[in-house]
Structures are given as C-alpha cells and as structure tokens.
N, C-alpha and C positions, 0 to 999 in steps of 0.2 A: 571762755576762751580757751584753749589748749595752751600750755605753756609753749614757748618757741626756745629752739634750742640757741645756743651761743654760737654754737659752729656748724658749718654745712659743709658738703662736697661740692667742689666747681672745677671746671675745665676751663683753665686761663690761657690766653695766648700771650707769651711774654717777649714775642720777638719774630722775627720772619721764620716761618714753620718751625716754631716751637712752643709746643704743647706740652702743657704740665696739667697734673690731676692733683689740684690741691686740697686736702682732706681735712683743712683746719683753717677754712675762709670764714670771716666774721659774718654773723647775721646781723643784720644792721636793725637799728629800731627806728621807725619812721616818725618825723616831727613835722610842723606845719602842715605844708600841701602834700607830704611825701605819701606812698602809698608802699605796702610791702605784700608781695604776691609770691604763693607756694607754685612751682611749676611742676602739673600735672604730667606732662608728655612736651618732648620735642622734638621734632624730625631735623634729620641732618640734610642740608642742602649742597648742591654743587658750587652754589655762589658763596658758601662759606670760604671755599679754599682760595677765591680771589683775594681774601682778606688775609688767609692764612701766608700765603706768599708774600704780598705786599706790606702787610703790617702796617705802620705809619705811614707807608706810600700810597695806600687806599686813600680816595678823595673822601671817602665816609669816615675815615677815621683820624680826620684833622679835626681843629679845633672849631667851636661853635663860634661864628661872627655875627648872628644875628636873628632874632624870633625867639629869644630868651633873653630874659633880664641877667646879666652876669651873676649877680648875687645868689640866683637860683642854683647856679651850676656850681658855685663856689661850695655850697654845701649840700650838695648831691654827690656823696662816694661812688656813685655807680656812674659818674660822668668820668670817661677814660680817654682822650683823645691823645695823638701824638705816640709818643714812646710808652706811654702808660700800659701796664697789662689790663687786657680786656677778657670778657667771656663772651665767646661767639653763640651761635644760635639763633634764630629768630622766627621758625615754623614751631608755635606753641600755643596750649593752653594753659591757661593760670587762674588762680583762685586766691582772693584778697583775703589776707587773714589778720591784717593790722594796717589803721591809716593814723595820720599825725591829725593833730585837734583841729585843724583849720581846712581840712577836706570837705568837700561840699558835693560831688556828683558821683562819688564811689563808696560801696560800704562793704562791710567784711561781710564774706560769704558769697559774694558774686563773682561769678567764672567768666572769664573772657578769654577770647584771641587776639592775638597783637598785629595791628598794621604795622609794620615794622620801618616803612620809610616816611619819616617825619618831616616831611616837604616844607613845612614852615618854618623849621629849625635848621637854618642854613650855616652852612660852612663856605670857605672861599670858592669853591669850585662844584660844589655839591649840597649836600643837606645831611642832618643826622639821622642815624638810623640804630635802631634795637640790634642790638648783636655787633654794634661796630665800634662807634665813639662813645654809645651807652652800652653798657652790659646787657647781655642777653640772657638765653634760656638754657644754657648747658650749666645751671647750678639749681640748688634746691629751691633758693628763696631768691627774689630780684627786688630792688627797690627802683620805683619808677615816681615820677612827681606829676601831680594834677596839673600844673600849668604848661608841662610839654605835652602830655598825652590826650591833650583835647585841643584841636587845630582851631588857631585862633579866627582864621577867617570866615568858618561856616560854623563853629561850636560842635563840630561832631568830633566822636572819641577815637582816638587812634586803638582804644581799648574797644572791641566790639563785643557784645553781651553775646553768650551762647547758654542753651538749656543744659540741664543733666541729663537728658535721655539719650544721648549719643556717647560714644566710647571716647576717651580723653584722646587717643590716637586719630580717630576719625575727624575732631574738629580741630587737633594741632595741625593737620594736614590740610587746613583749608587755606591756609598762606599760599604754600605751591601750587595748590589748584586753581588759587586766585589769580596766578600767574597766567597760567592755562587760559582760564576764565576771560583774564582780560583781553589776549590776543583774538577772542573771538567776538567779543562786544564791544570792544573801544570805538568810538565814532570816529570816522573818517572826514576829512575837510574836501569839500566839493566844490571851491571856489577861490578865487586868490585871495590870499589872507587880507582882512580889513585891517587898516593901519600897519602894514608892513612892508617890506622891501620888495620891490618888483625888478627884475631883468629882462628887457626883452631884445632879443637878436633876432635880425631877419638877415636872410641871404638874398641876392639879387633874383627879382623876379617872386619874391615872398611878400605878401601883403600883411602887415600886424595889423590892420582895422579889426580885426575881429576879436581882439584882446577885449573890447570892450565886454562881451557875451561873457567872458570869464571873470569879470569884477562884480563885487557886490556892489549894486549901484548905490544901496542905502550908505555905503563907507567904504570908499576904493582905499588903495594902498598910500602910505605916507609917502614914499619915496619910490620914484619911478626912474631905474637909468636904461635907456635905449640905445641900441649900437646898431647901425645900419651897414650892409656891404655893397657899396656901389649904386646907391640910389635913395632918395630921399622922400620918407612918408609921412614926414612932420605934421602936413597939413590932413592926413586921414584920423590923426589921433585925436580924441575927445576925452581925454580922464578926467574923472572928477578930484577935486581938491588941488593943494598947493604942493610945490616941492618935486615937481617933474624935472629930472636932468636927462636933456637929450644928447646923444652925443652921434654923428655923422662920419664915418670913415670909410676909407680905403684898405685901411691895414688892420682889421678887427683884432687879429691876434694878440698884439700889442696891447690894445684899449682892455680886452678880457684877463690878460695876462697880469695887469696892472689894478684890477680889481681886488678887494680884500677876500681873504679865503672865507668860505663856509659864513656867508653873511644873508645871503638871500632869501626871502621865505617862497619863493616863487621866480622860476626861471621859464620863458616862454620863448622856446626857439622855434622858428619858422624856417624849415630847409632839413637837408640830408647830408651834411658834411660830418662825417663821424670824428675827425678830428676835434671841430669846434665842440661837438658834444661832450668829448672827453675832457677837454678844458674847460667846458662850463660845470661837469660833474664837481669840481673842487670849489665851486664858490657858492652850493646848495647849504644854506644853513640847517639847523637843528630843527627837525620838524617840516622842512623845505619840500615843496613839489616840482619835478621836473616835467615840464609839458612840451614833449616832442610834437610839433605840426609838421607832417610830412610835406604835405600839399601836393599829393599825388607823386611824390619823388620816392626813391629807395636809398636806403643808406648804401647798401650793398656789401657790407663787411660787418662782423662782430664788434662790439663797442664795449669797451673797457667802462665799467659802471661799480661806484663803491657799494657792493651789498652788503658790507659789513654795517654803513652807516644806515641801511634800512632798517636794521635792529635796534643799534645803540642808539644812532642819529634820528630815529623815527622819520627817514627822508621817503619820498614817495616818487615813483616814475608812471608818468601816464604819459597820452599820445593817441594821436588820429592820422589816418591816411589822407584827410581831407585838410581844409583850409580854415575850418571854424576852431580856434582854440575853447571857445567854452564846449564842445562838443567832449573833449577830454576829460573836462571836471565832471560834466553832467553823466559820463558813464562811470564814476567812481561808485563803489558799492559803498552803503551806508556804514557796515561794518565787515567785520571778517568773519561773520557767522556763515556757518552751513544753509545751502539753500535746498530746496525740495529737490528729490533725487538726485542728490551730489554723490559723484563718486569720488570718495577720500581716499587717500594714500598718506599714512603717515611713515616717515622716512625715517628709520632708526628708532623702530618702535620699542624695541628689547629694554632699553635704558628707562629710567625712573619716569622722566619728563615724556618719553614716548608712550610708556605703559598709561599714564595720564591723559596724553589726548587722544587715545584708542580707547579707553574706558568713558572717557567725556562724549565722546564721538558715537560711541554705540548707546549711550544714555539720553540723547537729545528727545527723541521723540518724533523728530521731523520727517515727514514722509518719504520714503523713497531713499533714503539715506543707504549707501553701503560703502564698507571700511575695509581696506586692505593695510594690513602692517607689514612693514620690510625690516628687516635686519641680517646683516652678513652673519652674527652670532647666532648659529641653528640653536643650541641648547637655550637661549633666550627667548628666541622667537617659540620654541616648543614648548617652553613654560608660560609665556605670553598667552600663548592659544589656550593651553589648559585652564590658565587663569580667567579668561573672559569669555570661554564658550558660552558658559550658562547664562551671562549676562548678554551676549547677542542673541541667543535663543529666546529669552524671555522678553526680548524689547523686538524680535522679529526684525532684527537688522542684521544683513547678510555680513560674514567677515569672512575674510581670507587673509592668510599669511604667506610670504613669500621671501625667499633667500635669493637676492641679485646674482650671487655666485653661482646659483644653478637653475634659476628660473628667471622667465621674463613676464612682465605683464602684457595680457593680451587685451586690453583696453588704454585708452586716453583718458586719464583722471582730470576731474573738473576742480579737485581741490586736494593741493599739497602742505602738508605740515611738516616741514624739515627740522628734525632733531639734531642733526649732526652740523657741527659749523664748519660746512665745506662749499666754498663759493661753488664749485663744479656742480653740486647738487642742484643750486638754483638754475645754473646755465641748461643741465638737464631737464628741469621741470619744463623751461620755456621751450627748448626743443621737441618737447615728446607730449604737453600739453594739449588738453582739448580747449577748443572756442571758449574764450572769456573765463579760462583757467584761475582760479584764484591762487596764491603763493605764499603762505603764511612762513615766513622766514623766522622762524621760533628761536632757532639756535643762535646762540652769541657769536657769530663770525667777528672776528676781531674788526675793528672799526677801520682799520687801514686797508683792510683787503678789497682789493679790486676783482673782477670777474668779466671775463667777454662775454657777452650776452647778443643774441640774436635778436636786436631791438627790432628789427623789421618785423619778425614772425610775432613779438610781443606785441607791438602797436597794430598790426595787422588782423590779429587772433582778439585782439580786446581783452588781454591779459591784466592781472593786477596783482603785485607782489607789494606785501607790507611787513613790519616787524613791530613788536612791543617789547617793552622791558619792565618787568616788576609789575605791580598792582597798585590799586585804588583803593581807598575804603567801600566803595560801591561793589568794585568786583569780589571782594570777600564777604559780604552781606548776600550778594546774589547766591554764590557758594555754600554759604553757611546755611541760607534757606533752602536750597536745593539738599544738602545733608540732612537737615533736621526733617524735611519732610519726606526723606528714604527716596528721593529720586535719583541722589548720587552716593556712591557707597566708596569713600575714599581709602577707606582699609584695603580694597580691593590692590592698591600699589603698596603696600607693606611687604617688604621681603626679609627682614630683620628687626629683632629688639635687642635693648641692651640697659642696663643700669649706669650709674655713674662710671663703674670700673670698665666697661666697654667703649665709652664713648669716645676715647682718644682712637683706638682700635677702628671703630666706625668711620669717624672721619676719614682716616688713611684707606677703609675700605672704599670710600666715596672717592678719594684721591685716584686710587687704584683702580677704580671701575670694576670691582671683585665682586658686587652685588647687583642685581640688575633691578631691583625696585628701593622702596623708601627704608630708611633704617628708623625706628623709633626710639627713643630714649626716655626712657622713665627716671627722673632723676631722684626720685624719691626711695629707688631701689639700688641702694651703694654699691652692693657687691654682686651684683649681675652681669656675667660676661655678655660679651656680642654673640647673639644666637641665630643664626639663619633660620626660616620658618621650616626649611626642610630637614633641619638637625635637633627640631624643636621635641620628636619622639624619644631621642636617645637623652636629652638634657632635662627635659620637663614634659615627660609623658601626660602628666595631670593637665598642664596647659594646651598641649598638642591635642588631647582628646576634646577639645572645645572648639577647636579650628572648625570653618564652615568651608567644605570641599577645600581642605588645605589653605584657607585663605584666613587672614587677620578678623578678629571680630570683637564686639564688646564682652561677649561671654567669655573667649580666651584671655580677654584683658582683665576681668574681673577675677578669675581663678589665679592669673600671672599676681595681681596685686594683693590677694588675699593671703597668699603663701610666703611671699615675697620672693 
C-alpha cells in the first residue's frame, strides 16, 4: 500500500459564510471500526449554501442525540457538530485506502459513492449528514466509521459500491442526480394514512359518510377529529378502531383555530369555503394529504395554500368535484414518473438542476415523450440546447427551447418540472396545464410561502402537485445502474472543473449563479484553479482536445489527472 501523507488540503467552513482553504490539515489514521477514504471527485451543490449561510444554525450541523453510541462519536475526529469547523461537500466518489483493525464489511481498494443523508443518526430536529455535522468531501481524505455508514434498520450501506469503468465525475454526480430521480420514482400515498391522525370537516349539506372509502379497511387512522357545521352526521360514520373524537359545532372557525398546527396526516374537507380551506392548510402535518371534496359546488376564488410545504413538508393536495372522498385518493398517481406521450416542460432549465431534469427526461425511453426547456437567461438556454441536442436526436425525443421573455408556448403541458423557487410558477402551471397535469415542485420554495391557486381548476382538471427533498439509498442505486449501463450520462451536466485551489471560488460561483452547470472538484489536484469548460482550450488545450462535443467525459478526465 502506498504510504499516506501526513497532511492534506481541505476546504473548511469555520463560521457563517467563512470558508478557508487549509493546506495543512492532518490526515487521520483509522482505528477500530474507522475507514479512511481518498476523495476522487466531488460536485458542488446549491444545498451547500444553506450550510454556508446558517453554519451551526443548520439542523444538520447540530449534535447527534441518537442512533450512534456516544463513545463512537467521542473517538471520531471527523464528527464536528455545532460551532466546530466542518468540511462541506457531499456529492462524491471515494476509494478506501486504509481501515481500522475491527472493520468487517469494507476493504482497501473499494470504490464508493456516498448517500449523505444518514437518517438513522438523529439530531434534535433532523438527522446527521455527510458534509454537515460529519466532515464531507472537499478534502483529499475523509474519515468514516463503519457503525455509522451502515443503516442499522436494514443493514444497507450509506456507502454504495461503484465500478471502475466510469469517470470519477460521472459517479460523483450520482448523488445530485439521485435527488432528481427521487422526484420521479418516489411512491405516493393513495389512502388515508394507517394509524395516522385524520381531521374531517363538513359544511352544511355535505355528507361525510364517504370517508369510509378513503380509509384502508385493514388498518384505519389512530385518531379522528370531526367538525360539522350546522348538522349532525354522527350516525353515518362507521370508522374502524378506537380513539375517534367527534365535535359538532355551529362555530367551526374557533374549533379549527384551536387545533394544533401541522399535526394531521389527512384532512378531508367536504365543502367549498375558501376561508375554511385556508385555515385547514395550517393544520396539515408533514407528509399530510389535504382532500377537498367539493360535492358539486365551486370555491369561486383562488385559495392561498402552502406551496413551499409541498416540497419541504411533502404535503399533497387532492380533490374531487363529486361527493366520494375515496375518488380523490384513487386518482393519485403511483409516482411522479413521466407517462406515455407526456408533454414535459422544465421551468428554469438553464441551471444545474434544470439541466439534469432535461437530460433525465430526454433519456427515459418512454414512448412519445417530448421536452420543452424554458429559461429567462438566453445564453444559458442556448448552451443547454447545444449540449443536449445530440442526446435528443439519439433518443428520438423532441426538444424545444423557449424563453418566456420573448416566446409563448403553443400547447398545454401535461407535466411541469419547476426549478425556480417561485410560488407564482405553481399558480401558472395550474392555470395553463392540461387535464391531469402533474406538477413537480422540485425547487425549494421556502416552507413558509403560500400562493393563491385556482383550486377549482386544479380539482376539476384532475391535476396533482407534489414535491420531494433529497434522495434515498434506492434512488442512488437506480441512478448508479443507469450510469454504469450507459443509459444516463451525468457528465453532460458538468460546466467547470477545479482542484482544491479553485474550490472556494467554485462555491462562490454556485452562490452567485455565474455558471449554468455543475462544478466538479478533483481534490488530489491541489493547484488546479476553477476553469469553465468553455475556457479549457486557453488553459488546458490537452484536456480540451479530449472533450466530447464540448462536454466533459472520461477521456478528458484521464488527461487531466495524468498531467495534473
């Protein structure tokens, strides 16, 4: 085994918005269950900026309170909660170079990508994460622990094996691409949550008896709260299980206001009172479903709903124009995946994540799909078109680019992938979308943001909006397999490269949105500055000559690493 250096280069976050390049950070020696890996490549992510700005205020920078024995953390120098400096970076590929004497499931030489979201390692309000309260990938070597990177509940590894056939950049970028993939493949719930909390509110003249059809008869909700306006339907209800609480009132506004915020897994509302719907919005818990049963009526005005929580809180809005509460659940799509003959629009396609969605949807192979990419930044739009046109042609998937400043779409889309964190874009999708349109709110609209939505049109047209945040181990495996099979070229999203010398500048470029695509850092190249691909011929003509149609590729990477 090659002798390891005593010191390394690392980017450290030492306080809010305080980044430092440390050229003299110690390389640790693994003991016991610890693992030392060298970082081959890492991508820079917009999510890193949240840590950059918040530092110890970020929920994933706080102390671990469960899921790991305290003595494990006491002897792990890469555990850095609170105000301790940390190393950001979570989109990476690494190779094990040394292991402690008690390591059982990892060996020197193995190559891995990292699922950064360690969901069994609990903090007070979230969970531990690679690149947050555990040092990440913007360094040449990282220390891990086998007792942390194996999920206790399943035995699965947060380190996911990859082969040597693909470039370091292409597999490092599996992590951000897995976040994209997750938004298409994550399963959606289509029944009242078993053992959950259900709130039923029924206006006068609306019979809530149909909620039986929305409940999983094998296991109903653990608790039911029912509020009726000016009438009594108690005798029509036949819920399974214990714990039902019924409230009849002529003044439901006070009853609703008194309910705890964000606690119900399902809210089924029978009626068309916009004020009531807006009040109920605040009672919907994380992962909750709001089901509006209009019963033949119309709301008659836009309704302010929490579009930010659709992404960050995984809330969902469904409804029916009829009287059957179960019909709304049955219409929920199984996932957010594209359907045959889908007419997709990627809103804000010129940025890094928009490029990924565009490339991903051009590569699905689903029959009849067409993709329209929109962006207000014409140079970014032109660059995207040049980059992905060969892919669209090869996959026989029609591609259109459109700048909303100068052009209007001449069709109603059936699928919206929204990259910009702007609530009005959701309202626009509802106003213009085709029947049964799916609206993928991928952008992280702040959780507190509400937006006036034409809920009548949304329900009448059978639309469905959803959001996801982050990725799971299974999402990364899906993308890894696509990359290794040659079905998905993640390198198409690369816009610039650098070594450690350019990493801080790269993070600032992400913050300032000065580059359209992904930035890949090669930590072993200590002195390489930040170089956009379009400037490679000037700085590194040897590497530029290996590009594929101007795009990053394994051959260019090999040339870069060969000469440093």
